[in-house]
N, C-alpha and C positions, 0 to 999 in steps of 0.2 A: 504494500500500500504506500502510495506517495501522496502527501498533502501539499497543495500548492495554491497560489492565489491569495486574495485578501479575505475571502469568505470561507466556504466549506468545500471548495473544489478539491477533488481527489481522484486518483486513478488506482486501480487494483488489478492484480492478476492472480490466478490460482491454477493448480494442476493436481488433479486426483485427490481432493481434500475430503476429510471426514465432515467437518463443519467449519467453514470460513466465513467470518463476519467482519466487515469493515464499515466504520461509521464516523461521521464528522458532523458537528452541529453544536447545540447548546446543552450545557449541563446546569442543573439546578441544585439547590442545597437541601432538597427533601423537606422543606418547611412550609411549602405553599401548594395549594391545588392549582389546576390550570386556570380556573376562574380568578383566583387571587393574583396570578402571575400576569395575566393580560391575554390578548388575542395572539395566538401562536400560528404563524404561517410559514410556508417554505416555497421556494422556487427551485426547479431542477430542470436539467437537460443533460442527456448523456448519449454516448454511443457505446456499443458493446460488440464483442465477438465471442464465438465459442458457445459453451453450454455450462449448465449449472448442476449436472448430475441428477440425483434423485429429487432434490427440492431446491427452490431458489425464490428469493424475495428481493425486489428493488423498490425502495420507497422511504418511508419514515419508520423509525424504531425508537423504543424507549422503555422505561420502567417507571412505575410508581411504587410508593411504600405506604403502608397504613391505609388501605390494604396493599399488599404486594401483588403487582400485576406486571407482566411483560406485554408490550403492545406493538402492533405492526399496522401501518397503512401501506398496502401493497399496490403500487402503480404499474408494475411490470414484472416480468419473470423470464426465465429460460425454459423452453419446453411447454408442456400443457399448463393451464392456469392452476394455481395451488388451491387445494381444498383442505386447509390445515386444522380440521376439527369438526365440530358440530355446527351446522348452519342455523343461525337464530333469526335471520331476517335479511332485509336489504335496506340500504339508505341511499339517498342521492346527495352528493356534495360536489361542488365545482363542475356541475354539468354532467357528471358521470354517476352511474349506478354501481354500488359496491355490495358484494355479498359479505355479510358479517358472520364471523365464526368465533367460537370459544373453544379452548382446549385446556385441559388440566394437565400440568406437568407435576409429576410426583417425584420427590427427592432428587431434584435436578439443580444444577448450579444457578445461583441467583445473585442479583446485584448487591444484596446485603452481606455477601460472603458465605461460603459454604453452600450446602444444599438446602432446598426448601420445597414445599408444595405450594403451587400458585396457579392461577388461571391466566392464560394468555387471551388477549383480545386481538381480533384481526378484522380489518376492512380490506377486501380484495376487489379491486376495480374489475368490472366485467369485461371492459375493453381496454387492453393495455395501451399505455401512452409513454412516450420517451421524453416529454417535456411538459411543463405547465406549473400552475400554482396549486399548492395543497393547503387547504384550510384545516390545519391540524385541530384547532379548538372546536371546529364544527363537527368533526368526527367524534371527538370526546363528548360533546353535548348530545349528539344523536345516540351514541352508545348509552349514555345515562338514561335516556328515555326507554331503553330496552333492558334496564336493570344492570347495566355494565358500568359501574361507577369506579373511576380511577381514584387513587389516593393522592398524596403529595408527590409532585413530579421530581424524578431524579434526572431525566434527560429527554430531549427530543432531537433526533439526529437523522441525517440522510444516510441511507443504508444500502449495502449490497450484502446478501447472505446466500451462500451456496453450500450444498452438502451432498454427500453420497457419491463422490466422484466428480467427473467433469473437469474441463479446463477451459479457461477463457479470460477475457479482459473486460474492464469497464472504465470509462473516463467520464466523470461528471464535470463538464465544462461550465455548467451553471449549477450552483449549489449554495443556497442561502437558507438559513432558518432565523426568523426574527420574532420579536415580541413587540406588539403595538399597544 
């Protein structure tokens, strides 16, 4: 992974990985909810080559604590669209429709250190895109109406994650995460 530029631009490459995760963006101090922080948005644009193996996510990634949740807003992927858990509904944000999933991770590595059991939240865009604006706080608000309430934020970062083999590259030529 190579970070460059003045914002969150980065490039990454992988080869036959078990689970490779690269992310750049904003870190928070775990003392405020997203509504207390402000309106969180991102802009992104990328090019990619190759593949992501058994699973892949390109978009926004983060964690909350109290309660502990790992979350993804998936704008694109390698291969077939991901179905990372139990579908709980659909939402429309930024002109796109997203399938919303939850998945329980049992005794897995967590941002709090060590292993924990926690629920992952996913928005997976039905039609992949390679650039645009992501209204992160709007995803959080719509999840909350579905009973998926995040706690205090630890991070909101632009992400590529691939696993289960594959090799490829990605270059985020546009990558910003901001709070207004």
